[in-house]
DOTIZA-712201 format. One record per atom (N, C-alpha, C): residue number from 1; atom name; x, y, z. Coordinates in nm, 2 decimals. Each point is the difference from the previous one (the first is absolute). Layout:
+------+------+--------+--------+--------+
! resi ! name !     c1 !     c2 !     c3 !
+------+------+--------+--------+--------+
!  NUM !   CA !      X !      Y !      Z !
...
+------+------+--------+--------+--------+
// end
This chain:
+------+------+--------+--------+--------+
! resi ! name !     c1 !     c2 !     c3 !
+------+------+--------+--------+--------+
!    1 !    N !   0.94 !   2.25 !  -0.21 !
!    1 !   CA !   0.09 !   0.03 !  -0.10 !
!    1 !    C !  -0.07 !   0.01 !  -0.13 !
!    2 !    N !   0.06 !   0.07 !  -0.10 !
!    2 !   CA !  -0.05 !   0.01 !  -0.13 !
!    2 !    C !   0.00 !  -0.14 !  -0.07 !
!    3 !    N !   0.11 !  -0.07 !   0.02 !
!    3 !   CA !   0.01 !  -0.14 !  -0.06 !
!    3 !    C !  -0.11 !  -0.09 !   0.05 !
!    4 !    N !  -0.02 !   0.00 !   0.13 !
!    4 !   CA !  -0.11 !  -0.08 !   0.05 !
!    4 !    C !  -0.14 !   0.04 !  -0.05 !
!    5 !    N !  -0.02 !   0.13 !  -0.01 !
!    5 !   CA !  -0.12 !   0.05 !  -0.05 !
!    5 !    C !  -0.03 !  -0.04 !  -0.15 !
!    6 !    N !   0.10 !   0.00 !  -0.08 !
!    6 !   CA !  -0.01 !  -0.04 !  -0.14 !
!    6 !    C !  -0.04 !  -0.15 !  -0.01 !
!    7 !    N !   0.08 !  -0.08 !   0.08 !
!    7 !   CA !  -0.03 !  -0.14 !   0.00 !
!    7 !    C !  -0.14 !  -0.03 !   0.06 !
!    8 !    N !  -0.04 !   0.07 !   0.10 !
!    8 !   CA !  -0.13 !  -0.02 !   0.06 !
!    8 !    C !  -0.11 !   0.03 !  -0.10 !
!    9 !    N !   0.01 !   0.11 !  -0.07 !
!    9 !   CA !  -0.10 !   0.04 !  -0.10 !
!    9 !    C !  -0.01 !  -0.10 !  -0.10 !
!   10 !    N !   0.11 !  -0.05 !  -0.06 !
!   10 !   CA !  -0.01 !  -0.10 !  -0.10 !
!   10 !    C !  -0.04 !  -0.14 !   0.05 !
!   11 !    N !   0.04 !  -0.03 !   0.13 !
!   11 !   CA !  -0.03 !  -0.13 !   0.06 !
!   11 !    C !  -0.15 !  -0.01 !   0.04 !
!   12 !    N !  -0.06 !   0.11 !   0.04 !
!   12 !   CA !  -0.13 !  -0.01 !   0.06 !
!   12 !    C !  -0.10 !  -0.05 !  -0.10 !
!   13 !    N !   0.01 !   0.04 !  -0.13 !
!   13 !   CA !  -0.09 !  -0.05 !  -0.10 !
!   13 !    C !   0.02 !  -0.14 !  -0.02 !
!   14 !    N !   0.12 !  -0.04 !  -0.01 !
!   14 !   CA !   0.04 !  -0.15 !  -0.02 !
!   14 !    C !  -0.05 !  -0.08 !   0.12 !
!   15 !    N !   0.02 !   0.05 !   0.12 !
!   15 !   CA !  -0.04 !  -0.07 !   0.12 !
!   15 !    C !  -0.16 !  -0.01 !   0.00 !
!   16 !    N !  -0.07 !   0.10 !  -0.03 !
!   16 !   CA !  -0.15 !  -0.01 !  -0.01 !
!   16 !    C !  -0.04 !  -0.11 !  -0.10 !
!   17 !    N !   0.06 !   0.00 !  -0.11 !
!   17 !   CA !  -0.03 !  -0.10 !  -0.10 !
!   17 !    C !   0.03 !  -0.14 !   0.05 !
!   18 !    N !   0.12 !  -0.02 !   0.07 !
!   18 !   CA !   0.03 !  -0.13 !   0.06 !
!   18 !    C !  -0.10 !  -0.04 !   0.10 !
!   19 !    N !  -0.04 !   0.09 !   0.09 !
!   19 !   CA !  -0.10 !  -0.03 !   0.10 !
!   19 !    C !  -0.13 !  -0.04 !  -0.06 !
!   20 !    N !  -0.04 !   0.07 !  -0.11 !
!   20 !   CA !  -0.13 !  -0.04 !  -0.07 !
!   20 !    C !   0.01 !  -0.14 !  -0.06 !
!   21 !    N !   0.12 !  -0.04 !  -0.05 !
!   21 !   CA !   0.02 !  -0.13 !  -0.06 !
!   21 !    C !   0.00 !  -0.11 !   0.11 !
!   22 !    N !   0.06 !   0.03 !   0.11 !
!   22 !   CA !   0.01 !  -0.10 !   0.11 !
!   22 !    C !  -0.15 !  -0.02 !   0.05 !
!   23 !    N !  -0.06 !   0.11 !   0.03 !
!   23 !   CA !  -0.14 !   0.00 !   0.05 !
!   23 !    C !  -0.09 !  -0.08 !  -0.09 !
!   24 !    N !   0.01 !   0.02 !  -0.13 !
!   24 !   CA !  -0.09 !  -0.07 !  -0.10 !
!   24 !    C !   0.03 !  -0.15 !   0.00 !
!   25 !    N !   0.13 !  -0.03 !   0.01 !
!   25 !   CA !   0.04 !  -0.15 !   0.00 !
!   25 !    C !  -0.04 !  -0.07 !   0.12 !
!   26 !    N !   0.01 !   0.07 !   0.12 !
!   26 !   CA !  -0.04 !  -0.06 !   0.13 !
!   26 !    C !  -0.15 !  -0.01 !   0.00 !
!   27 !    N !  -0.07 !   0.10 !  -0.05 !
!   27 !   CA !  -0.15 !  -0.01 !   0.00 !
!   27 !    C !  -0.05 !  -0.12 !  -0.07 !
!   28 !    N !   0.07 !  -0.05 !  -0.10 !
!   28 !   CA !  -0.04 !  -0.11 !  -0.07 !
!   28 !    C !   0.03 !  -0.13 !   0.07 !
!   29 !    N !   0.08 !   0.00 !   0.11 !
!   29 !   CA !   0.03 !  -0.13 !   0.06 !
!   29 !    C !  -0.02 !   0.00 !   0.15 !
!   30 !    N !  -0.03 !   0.11 !   0.07 !
!   30 !   CA !  -0.02 !   0.01 !   0.14 !
!   30 !    C !  -0.13 !   0.05 !   0.04 !
!   31 !    N !  -0.06 !  -0.04 !   0.11 !
!   31 !   CA !  -0.13 !   0.06 !   0.04 !
!   31 !    C !   0.01 !   0.15 !   0.03 !
!   32 !    N !  -0.10 !   0.07 !  -0.04 !
!   32 !   CA !  -0.01 !   0.14 !   0.03 !
!   32 !    C !   0.01 !   0.02 !   0.16 !
!   33 !    N !   0.08 !   0.10 !   0.04 !
!   33 !   CA !   0.02 !   0.03 !   0.14 !
!   33 !    C !   0.10 !  -0.09 !   0.07 !
!   34 !    N !   0.07 !  -0.09 !  -0.07 !
!   34 !   CA !   0.10 !  -0.08 !   0.06 !
!   34 !    C !   0.14 !   0.05 !  -0.01 !
!   35 !    N !   0.01 !   0.11 !  -0.07 !
!   35 !   CA !   0.13 !   0.06 !  -0.02 !
!   35 !    C !  -0.01 !   0.15 !  -0.03 !
!   36 !    N !   0.11 !   0.07 !   0.01 !
!   36 !   CA !   0.01 !   0.14 !  -0.04 !
!   36 !    C !   0.13 !   0.03 !  -0.06 !
!   37 !    N !   0.00 !   0.09 !  -0.10 !
!   37 !   CA !   0.13 !   0.03 !  -0.07 !
!   37 !    C !   0.03 !   0.15 !   0.04 !
!   38 !    N !   0.12 !   0.02 !   0.05 !
!   38 !   CA !   0.05 !   0.13 !   0.03 !
!   38 !    C !   0.12 !   0.03 !  -0.09 !
!   39 !    N !   0.00 !   0.13 !  -0.04 !
!   39 !   CA !   0.11 !   0.04 !  -0.09 !
!   39 !    C !   0.08 !   0.11 !   0.08 !
!   40 !    N !   0.13 !   0.01 !  -0.03 !
!   40 !   CA !   0.09 !   0.10 !   0.06 !
!   40 !    C !   0.12 !   0.04 !  -0.08 !
!   41 !    N !   0.03 !   0.12 !   0.00 !
!   41 !   CA !   0.13 !   0.05 !  -0.05 !
!   41 !    C !   0.10 !   0.02 !   0.12 !
!   42 !    N !   0.11 !  -0.06 !  -0.01 !
!   42 !   CA !   0.10 !   0.02 !   0.11 !
!   42 !    C !   0.04 !   0.14 !   0.01 !
!   43 !    N !   0.00 !   0.05 !   0.12 !
!   43 !   CA !   0.04 !   0.14 !   0.02 !
!   43 !    C !   0.15 !   0.03 !  -0.02 !
!   44 !    N !   0.03 !   0.12 !  -0.02 !
!   44 !   CA !   0.14 !   0.04 !  -0.02 !
!   44 !    C !   0.08 !  -0.04 !   0.13 !
!   45 !    N !  -0.05 !   0.03 !   0.12 !
!   45 !   CA !   0.07 !  -0.03 !   0.12 !
!   45 !    C !   0.02 !  -0.15 !   0.02 !
!   46 !    N !  -0.10 !  -0.08 !  -0.04 !
!   46 !   CA !   0.02 !  -0.15 !   0.01 !
!   46 !    C !   0.10 !  -0.05 !  -0.10 !
!   47 !    N !   0.00 !   0.06 !  -0.12 !
!   47 !   CA !   0.10 !  -0.04 !  -0.10 !
!   47 !    C !   0.14 !   0.04 !   0.05 !
!   48 !    N !   0.02 !   0.11 !   0.06 !
!   48 !   CA !   0.13 !   0.04 !   0.05 !
!   48 !    C !   0.04 !  -0.09 !   0.11 !
!   49 !    N !  -0.09 !  -0.03 !   0.09 !
!   49 !   CA !   0.04 !  -0.10 !   0.11 !
!   49 !    C !   0.04 !  -0.13 !  -0.05 !
!   50 !    N !  -0.07 !  -0.05 !  -0.10 !
!   50 !   CA !   0.03 !  -0.13 !  -0.05 !
!   50 !    C !   0.13 !  -0.01 !  -0.08 !
!   51 !    N !   0.02 !   0.10 !  -0.09 !
!   51 !   CA !   0.11 !   0.00 !  -0.09 !
!   51 !    C !   0.13 !   0.06 !   0.07 !
!   52 !    N !  -0.01 !   0.11 !   0.06 !
!   52 !   CA !   0.12 !   0.07 !   0.06 !
!   52 !    C !   0.04 !  -0.06 !   0.13 !
!   53 !    N !  -0.10 !  -0.02 !   0.09 !
!   53 !   CA !   0.03 !  -0.05 !   0.13 !
!   53 !    C !   0.02 !  -0.15 !   0.02 !
!   54 !    N !  -0.08 !  -0.07 !  -0.08 !
!   54 !   CA !   0.01 !  -0.15 !   0.01 !
!   54 !    C !   0.07 !  -0.06 !  -0.11 !
!   55 !    N !   0.03 !   0.07 !  -0.11 !
!   55 !   CA !   0.08 !  -0.05 !  -0.11 !
!   55 !    C !  -0.07 !  -0.10 !  -0.08 !
!   56 !    N !  -0.13 !   0.01 !  -0.01 !
!   56 !   CA !  -0.08 !  -0.10 !  -0.08 !
!   56 !    C !  -0.05 !   0.06 !  -0.13 !
!   57 !    N !  -0.03 !  -0.08 !  -0.09 !
!   57 !   CA !  -0.06 !   0.05 !  -0.13 !
!   57 !    C !  -0.15 !   0.04 !   0.03 !
!   58 !    N !  -0.04 !   0.10 !  -0.08 !
!   58 !   CA !  -0.14 !   0.04 !   0.02 !
!   58 !    C !  -0.08 !  -0.04 !  -0.12 !
!   59 !    N !  -0.04 !  -0.13 !   0.00 !
!   59 !   CA !  -0.08 !  -0.05 !  -0.11 !
!   59 !    C !  -0.15 !   0.01 !   0.03 !
!   60 !    N !  -0.04 !   0.08 !   0.10 !
!   60 !   CA !  -0.13 !   0.00 !   0.05 !
!   60 !    C !  -0.06 !   0.14 !   0.01 !
!   61 !    N !   0.04 !   0.08 !  -0.10 !
!   61 !   CA !  -0.06 !   0.14 !   0.00 !
!   61 !    C !  -0.16 !  -0.01 !  -0.02 !
!   62 !    N !  -0.04 !  -0.10 !  -0.08 !
!   62 !   CA !  -0.14 !  -0.02 !  -0.02 !
!   62 !    C !  -0.04 !  -0.13 !   0.08 !
!   63 !    N !  -0.10 !   0.00 !   0.07 !
!   63 !   CA !  -0.04 !  -0.12 !   0.08 !
!   63 !    C !  -0.15 !  -0.02 !   0.01 !
!   64 !    N !  -0.03 !  -0.12 !   0.00 !
!   64 !   CA !  -0.14 !  -0.05 !   0.02 !
!   64 !    C !   0.00 !  -0.09 !   0.12 !
!   65 !    N !  -0.10 !   0.00 !   0.08 !
!   65 !   CA !  -0.01 !  -0.10 !   0.11 !
!   65 !    C !  -0.14 !  -0.06 !  -0.01 !
!   66 !    N !  -0.01 !  -0.13 !   0.00 !
!   66 !   CA !  -0.13 !  -0.07 !   0.01 !
!   66 !    C !  -0.01 !  -0.06 !   0.14 !
!   67 !    N !  -0.10 !   0.04 !   0.07 !
!   67 !   CA !  -0.03 !  -0.05 !   0.13 !
!   67 !    C !  -0.12 !  -0.09 !  -0.01 !
!   68 !    N !   0.02 !  -0.13 !   0.04 !
!   68 !   CA !  -0.11 !  -0.10 !   0.00 !
!   68 !    C !  -0.07 !   0.00 !   0.14 !
!   69 !    N !  -0.13 !   0.00 !   0.00 !
!   69 !   CA !  -0.07 !  -0.01 !   0.12 !
!   69 !    C !  -0.11 !  -0.10 !  -0.01 !
!   70 !    N !  -0.07 !  -0.03 !   0.11 !
!   70 !   CA !  -0.12 !  -0.08 !   0.00 !
!   70 !    C !   0.01 !  -0.15 !   0.01 !
!   71 !    N !   0.11 !  -0.04 !   0.06 !
!   71 !   CA !   0.02 !  -0.15 !   0.02 !
!   71 !    C !   0.01 !  -0.04 !   0.14 !
!   72 !    N !  -0.03 !  -0.12 !   0.03 !
!   72 !   CA !  -0.01 !  -0.05 !   0.14 !
!   72 !    C !   0.14 !  -0.02 !   0.06 !
!   73 !    N !   0.02 !   0.05 !   0.12 !
!   73 !   CA !   0.13 !  -0.01 !   0.07 !
!   73 !    C !   0.02 !  -0.15 !   0.05 !
!   74 !    N !   0.12 !  -0.05 !   0.00 !
!   74 !   CA !   0.03 !  -0.13 !   0.05 !
!   74 !    C !   0.11 !  -0.01 !   0.10 !
!   75 !    N !   0.06 !   0.11 !   0.04 !
!   75 !   CA !   0.10 !  -0.01 !   0.10 !
!   75 !    C !   0.10 !   0.12 !  -0.02 !
!   76 !    N !   0.12 !  -0.02 !   0.05 !
!   76 !   CA !   0.10 !   0.10 !  -0.01 !
!   76 !    C !   0.13 !  -0.06 !  -0.05 !
!   77 !    N !   0.07 !   0.09 !  -0.08 !
!   77 !   CA !   0.13 !  -0.04 !  -0.05 !
!   77 !    C !   0.11 !   0.04 !   0.10 !
!   78 !    N !   0.12 !  -0.02 !  -0.04 !
!   78 !   CA !   0.12 !   0.04 !   0.08 !
!   78 !    C !  -0.02 !   0.15 !   0.03 !
!   79 !    N !   0.04 !   0.04 !   0.12 !
!   79 !   CA !  -0.01 !   0.14 !   0.03 !
!   79 !    C !  -0.14 !   0.05 !   0.05 !
!   80 !    N !  -0.09 !  -0.10 !   0.01 !
!   80 !   CA !  -0.14 !   0.04 !   0.04 !
!   80 !    C !  -0.08 !   0.06 !  -0.10 !
!   81 !    N !   0.04 !   0.01 !  -0.13 !
!   81 !   CA !  -0.08 !   0.06 !  -0.11 !
!   81 !    C !  -0.11 !  -0.10 !  -0.03 !
!   82 !    N !  -0.13 !   0.06 !   0.00 !
!   82 !   CA !  -0.11 !  -0.09 !  -0.04 !
!   82 !    C !   0.01 !  -0.05 !  -0.14 !
!   83 !    N !  -0.03 !  -0.12 !  -0.02 !
!   83 !   CA !   0.01 !  -0.06 !  -0.14 !
!   83 !    C !  -0.13 !  -0.07 !  -0.02 !
!   84 !    N !  -0.04 !  -0.01 !  -0.13 !
!   84 !   CA !  -0.12 !  -0.06 !  -0.04 !
!   84 !    C !   0.03 !  -0.12 !  -0.09 !
!   85 !    N !  -0.09 !  -0.09 !   0.00 !
!   85 !   CA !   0.02 !  -0.12 !  -0.08 !
!   85 !    C !   0.01 !   0.05 !  -0.15 !
!   86 !    N !   0.10 !  -0.04 !  -0.07 !
!   86 !   CA !   0.02 !   0.03 !  -0.14 !
!   86 !    C !   0.05 !   0.13 !  -0.03 !
!   87 !    N !   0.05 !   0.08 !   0.10 !
!   87 !   CA !   0.06 !   0.13 !  -0.03 !
!   87 !    C !   0.10 !   0.00 !  -0.11 !
!   88 !    N !   0.10 !  -0.09 !   0.01 !
!   88 !   CA !   0.11 !   0.00 !  -0.09 !
!   88 !    C !  -0.05 !  -0.03 !  -0.14 !
!   89 !    N !  -0.09 !  -0.10 !  -0.01 !
!   89 !   CA !  -0.04 !  -0.04 !  -0.14 !
!   89 !    C !  -0.09 !   0.11 !  -0.06 !
!   90 !    N !  -0.08 !   0.07 !   0.08 !
!   90 !   CA !  -0.08 !   0.11 !  -0.05 !
!   90 !    C !   0.08 !   0.12 !  -0.05 !
!   91 !    N !   0.11 !   0.03 !   0.08 !
!   91 !   CA !   0.09 !   0.10 !  -0.04 !
!   91 !    C !   0.07 !  -0.03 !  -0.13 !
!   92 !    N !   0.05 !  -0.13 !  -0.01 !
!   92 !   CA !   0.07 !  -0.04 !  -0.12 !
!   92 !    C !  -0.10 !   0.00 !  -0.12 !
!   93 !    N !  -0.12 !  -0.03 !   0.02 !
!   93 !   CA !  -0.10 !   0.01 !  -0.11 !
!   93 !    C !  -0.01 !   0.14 !  -0.05 !
!   94 !    N !   0.00 !   0.10 !   0.08 !
!   94 !   CA !   0.00 !   0.14 !  -0.04 !
!   94 !    C !   0.12 !   0.03 !  -0.08 !
!   95 !    N !   0.11 !  -0.05 !   0.05 !
!   95 !   CA !   0.13 !   0.02 !  -0.08 !
!   95 !    C !  -0.01 !  -0.06 !  -0.14 !
!   96 !    N !  -0.06 !  -0.11 !   0.00 !
!   96 !   CA !  -0.02 !  -0.07 !  -0.13 !
!   96 !    C !  -0.09 !   0.08 !  -0.10 !
!   97 !    N !  -0.10 !   0.06 !   0.06 !
!   97 !   CA !  -0.09 !   0.09 !  -0.08 !
!   97 !    C !   0.08 !   0.12 !  -0.06 !
!   98 !    N !   0.08 !   0.06 !   0.08 !
!   98 !   CA !   0.08 !   0.11 !  -0.04 !
!   98 !    C !   0.11 !  -0.04 !  -0.10 !
!   99 !    N !   0.05 !  -0.12 !   0.01 !
!   99 !   CA !   0.10 !  -0.05 !  -0.09 !
!   99 !    C !  -0.06 !  -0.02 !  -0.14 !
!  100 !    N !  -0.13 !  -0.01 !  -0.01 !
!  100 !   CA !  -0.06 !  -0.01 !  -0.13 !
!  100 !    C !  -0.01 !   0.13 !  -0.07 !
!  101 !    N !   0.01 !   0.11 !   0.08 !
!  101 !   CA !  -0.01 !   0.14 !  -0.05 !
!  101 !    C !   0.14 !   0.05 !  -0.05 !
!  102 !    N !   0.11 !  -0.03 !   0.07 !
!  102 !   CA !   0.13 !   0.05 !  -0.02 !
!  102 !    C !   0.10 !  -0.10 !   0.03 !
!  103 !    N !   0.12 !   0.02 !  -0.05 !
!  103 !   CA !   0.11 !  -0.09 !   0.02 !
!  103 !    C !   0.06 !   0.02 !   0.14 !
!  104 !    N !   0.01 !  -0.10 !   0.08 !
!  104 !   CA !   0.06 !   0.01 !   0.14 !
!  104 !    C !   0.15 !   0.00 !  -0.02 !
!  105 !    N !   0.07 !   0.10 !   0.07 !
!  105 !   CA !   0.14 !   0.01 !   0.00 !
!  105 !    C !   0.07 !  -0.03 !   0.13 !
!  106 !    N !  -0.08 !   0.00 !   0.11 !
!  106 !   CA !   0.06 !  -0.04 !   0.13 !
!  106 !    C !  -0.12 !  -0.04 !   0.09 !
!  107 !    N !   0.04 !  -0.09 !   0.10 !
!  107 !   CA !  -0.10 !  -0.05 !   0.09 !
!  107 !    C !   0.06 !  -0.03 !   0.14 !
!  108 !    N !  -0.07 !   0.04 !   0.11 !
!  108 !   CA !   0.05 !  -0.03 !   0.13 !
!  108 !    C !  -0.13 !  -0.05 !   0.08 !
!  109 !    N !   0.02 !  -0.11 !   0.07 !
!  109 !   CA !  -0.11 !  -0.06 !   0.07 !
!  109 !    C !   0.02 !   0.01 !   0.15 !
!  110 !    N !  -0.05 !   0.11 !   0.06 !
!  110 !   CA !   0.01 !   0.02 !   0.14 !
!  110 !    C !  -0.11 !  -0.07 !   0.08 !
!  111 !    N !  -0.08 !  -0.07 !  -0.07 !
!  111 !   CA !  -0.10 !  -0.09 !   0.07 !
!  111 !    C !   0.06 !  -0.13 !   0.04 !
!  112 !    N !   0.07 !  -0.06 !  -0.10 !
!  112 !   CA !   0.07 !  -0.13 !   0.03 !
!  112 !    C !   0.12 !   0.02 !   0.09 !
!  113 !    N !   0.06 !   0.12 !  -0.01 !
!  113 !   CA !   0.12 !   0.04 !   0.08 !
!  113 !    C !  -0.02 !   0.14 !   0.05 !
!  114 !    N !  -0.08 !   0.01 !   0.11 !
!  114 !   CA !  -0.02 !   0.14 !   0.06 !
!  114 !    C !   0.13 !   0.06 !   0.04 !
!  115 !    N !   0.00 !   0.14 !   0.00 !
!  115 !   CA !   0.11 !   0.07 !   0.05 !
!  115 !    C !   0.01 !  -0.02 !   0.15 !
!  116 !    N !   0.11 !   0.04 !   0.06 !
!  116 !   CA !   0.02 !  -0.02 !   0.14 !
!  116 !    C !  -0.10 !   0.07 !   0.09 !
!  117 !    N !  -0.06 !   0.11 !  -0.05 !
!  117 !   CA !  -0.10 !   0.07 !   0.08 !
!  117 !    C !  -0.14 !  -0.05 !  -0.02 !
!  118 !    N !  -0.01 !  -0.11 !  -0.08 !
!  118 !   CA !  -0.13 !  -0.07 !  -0.02 !
!  118 !    C !  -0.07 !   0.05 !  -0.12 !
!  119 !    N !   0.06 !   0.09 !  -0.08 !
!  119 !   CA !  -0.06 !   0.05 !  -0.12 !
!  119 !    C !  -0.02 !  -0.11 !  -0.10 !
!  120 !    N !  -0.13 !  -0.01 !  -0.05 !
!  120 !   CA !  -0.04 !  -0.10 !  -0.10 !
!  120 !    C !  -0.06 !   0.07 !  -0.12 !
!  121 !    N !   0.04 !  -0.03 !  -0.12 !
!  121 !   CA !  -0.06 !   0.05 !  -0.12 !
!  121 !    C !   0.07 !  -0.06 !  -0.12 !
!  122 !    N !  -0.07 !  -0.01 !  -0.12 !
!  122 !   CA !   0.07 !  -0.03 !  -0.12 !
!  122 !    C !   0.04 !   0.13 !  -0.07 !
!  123 !    N !   0.12 !   0.01 !  -0.05 !
!  123 !   CA !   0.04 !   0.12 !  -0.08 !
!  123 !    C !   0.05 !  -0.05 !  -0.14 !
!  124 !    N !  -0.07 !   0.05 !  -0.10 !
!  124 !   CA !   0.04 !  -0.03 !  -0.14 !
!  124 !    C !   0.02 !   0.13 !  -0.07 !
!  125 !    N !   0.10 !   0.00 !  -0.09 !
!  125 !   CA !   0.03 !   0.11 !  -0.08 !
!  125 !    C !  -0.03 !  -0.04 !  -0.14 !
!  126 !    N !  -0.08 !   0.08 !  -0.07 !
!  126 !   CA !  -0.04 !  -0.02 !  -0.14 !
!  126 !    C !   0.06 !   0.11 !  -0.09 !
!  127 !    N !   0.02 !  -0.03 !  -0.12 !
!  127 !   CA !   0.04 !   0.11 !  -0.10 !
!  127 !    C !  -0.13 !   0.04 !  -0.07 !
!  128 !    N !  -0.03 !   0.13 !   0.01 !
!  128 !   CA !  -0.12 !   0.05 !  -0.07 !
!  128 !    C !   0.04 !   0.02 !  -0.14 !
!  129 !    N !  -0.10 !   0.03 !  -0.09 !
!  129 !   CA !   0.03 !   0.01 !  -0.14 !
!  129 !    C !   0.11 !   0.11 !  -0.03 !
!  130 !    N !   0.00 !   0.11 !   0.08 !
!  130 !   CA !   0.10 !   0.10 !  -0.02 !
!  130 !    C !   0.14 !  -0.04 !   0.04 !
!  131 !    N !   0.01 !  -0.12 !   0.07 !
!  131 !   CA !   0.13 !  -0.04 !   0.06 !
!  131 !    C !   0.01 !   0.04 !   0.15 !
!  132 !    N !  -0.09 !   0.08 !   0.05 !
!  132 !   CA !   0.00 !   0.05 !   0.14 !
!  132 !    C !  -0.03 !  -0.12 !   0.09 !
!  133 !    N !   0.08 !  -0.02 !   0.10 !
!  133 !   CA !  -0.04 !  -0.11 !   0.10 !
!  133 !    C !  -0.12 !   0.04 !   0.08 !
!  134 !    N !  -0.08 !  -0.10 !   0.03 !
!  134 !   CA !  -0.11 !   0.01 !   0.09 !
!  134 !    C !   0.01 !  -0.11 !   0.11 !
!  135 !    N !   0.00 !   0.05 !   0.13 !
!  135 !   CA !   0.00 !  -0.10 !   0.11 !
!  135 !    C !  -0.14 !  -0.03 !   0.04 !
!  136 !    N !  -0.03 !  -0.13 !   0.01 !
!  136 !   CA !  -0.13 !  -0.05 !   0.05 !
!  136 !    C !   0.02 !  -0.07 !   0.13 !
!  137 !    N !  -0.06 !   0.05 !   0.10 !
!  137 !   CA !   0.00 !  -0.07 !   0.13 !
!  137 !    C !  -0.14 !  -0.07 !   0.02 !
!  138 !    N !   0.00 !  -0.12 !   0.04 !
!  138 !   CA !  -0.12 !  -0.08 !   0.03 !
!  138 !    C !   0.01 !  -0.05 !   0.14 !
!  139 !    N !  -0.11 !   0.03 !   0.07 !
!  139 !   CA !  -0.01 !  -0.05 !   0.14 !
!  139 !    C !  -0.14 !  -0.01 !   0.05 !
!  140 !    N !  -0.02 !  -0.06 !   0.11 !
!  140 !   CA !  -0.14 !   0.00 !   0.06 !
!  140 !    C !  -0.02 !   0.12 !   0.09 !
!  141 !    N !  -0.12 !   0.02 !   0.04 !
!  141 !   CA !  -0.03 !   0.11 !   0.09 !
!  141 !    C !   0.08 !   0.00 !   0.13 !
!  142 !    N !   0.02 !  -0.12 !   0.06 !
!  142 !   CA !   0.07 !  -0.02 !   0.12 !
!  142 !    C !   0.15 !   0.04 !  -0.03 !
!  143 !    N !   0.05 !  -0.05 !  -0.11 !
!  143 !   CA !   0.14 !   0.04 !  -0.03 !
!  143 !    C !   0.02 !   0.15 !  -0.02 !
!  144 !    N !  -0.10 !   0.06 !  -0.06 !
!  144 !   CA !   0.01 !   0.14 !  -0.03 !
!  144 !    C !  -0.01 !   0.08 !   0.13 !
!  145 !    N !  -0.08 !  -0.04 !   0.09 !
!  145 !   CA !  -0.01 !   0.07 !   0.13 !
!  145 !    C !   0.13 !  -0.01 !   0.07 !
!  146 !    N !   0.07 !  -0.12 !   0.00 !
!  146 !   CA !   0.12 !  -0.02 !   0.06 !
!  146 !    C !   0.11 !   0.09 !  -0.06 !
!  147 !    N !   0.00 !   0.00 !  -0.14 !
!  147 !   CA !   0.10 !   0.09 !  -0.07 !
!  147 !    C !  -0.02 !   0.14 !   0.03 !
!  148 !    N !  -0.12 !   0.05 !   0.02 !
!  148 !   CA !  -0.02 !   0.14 !   0.02 !
!  148 !    C !   0.01 !   0.04 !   0.15 !
!  149 !    N !  -0.03 !  -0.09 !   0.09 !
!  149 !   CA !  -0.01 !   0.04 !   0.14 !
!  149 !    C !   0.10 !  -0.08 !   0.09 !
!  150 !    N !   0.05 !  -0.11 !  -0.05 !
!  150 !   CA !   0.08 !  -0.09 !   0.08 !
!  150 !    C !  -0.08 !  -0.10 !   0.08 !
!  151 !    N !   0.07 !  -0.09 !   0.07 !
!  151 !   CA !  -0.08 !  -0.11 !   0.06 !
!  151 !    C !  -0.08 !   0.05 !   0.12 !
+------+------+--------+--------+--------+
// end
């Protein structure tokens, strides 16, 4: 749609800047190669599904995901999802880094309380300088594989 195209064009520059800021902040506090930052603009179809079909707010047109890797496994969480020692605290530390960049307006901890299907991730929403909401998801590589492919 034209509306989504206009938002996407304006948002992509802001999203790229947000990704650069998160990348720089993480590079100062995490070992190289232990994380990756992914940026995405929510598609028009995904927005329609969320808002029209599920009746939810769409505060996640702009999104960043930080995937943490490179840590020793120690067992499995509920639902058979591999967990690593310190997963939760490492993910919360990334959230804290982002919180120094922007004001957090919402937070959901699906690591402490996974969804019924085993989904685990931290979700934080921040207000960018323009007022546009930015959703940040933080998870480990194992959590990301589960979210993308299932158990």
